[in-house]
N, C-alpha and C positions, 0 to 999 in steps of 0.2 A: 502493500499501499504505499502512493504517496504521501508526503505530508502537507508541500506545495502543489497546488494544482493550477492550471492556466485558466484562463477563461473558457478554452473549450471544454476542458475537462469539466470542469463547476457545470456547464452546461449538461453536459454529458452526464452528470450524478443530479443534477434535478431535474432532467428528462424534459429538456427545451432547446432549443436553437440556441447561439451565442447572441445573436442579435433580442431573443427576448430575454435571456440572462442579463443582457444590460440596461435594457426597458423596464423589465419589471423586479427585477432583483438587485443589482449595485445601485440603482436608484433610491431602494426602498432605505429609508434611514432607520429600522431594525436590521439591516442584512450586516455582517461582518465587514470590517474595514478590507481591503487588502494589504499586502506586503509588497514593498516596490523596492526590486531588485535591479538598478540600472534603471532602464525605462519600461520594463516589464513587471506587471502586475499580477503576482498571486495571491492566492486565497488560504488560509489553513484549511486542512481537511478538517481539524479538531472545531473550528470554528463553527464550519457549514454544518457540520453532525449537530453540534450544538443547537444551533439557530433551527435546524428543521425538527428536530426532537420538542424542542418548546413551541414551534407552531403546532406540532401533532396534539401535545400535552393540551394546549390551551383550544383546541378544537371541537 
């Protein structure tokens, strides 16, 4: 399992396309902030997993 995910990997994990990932998730203020390395944005798998679990728990 990778610890840092690129946007396309996040989109796959969230079962959406890359465009929807940016439009619906990245712009959501509750979504985890990325880690920026150089010019590339990565998201921590753990942060996204916790965020999804929180959504499921509140539903």
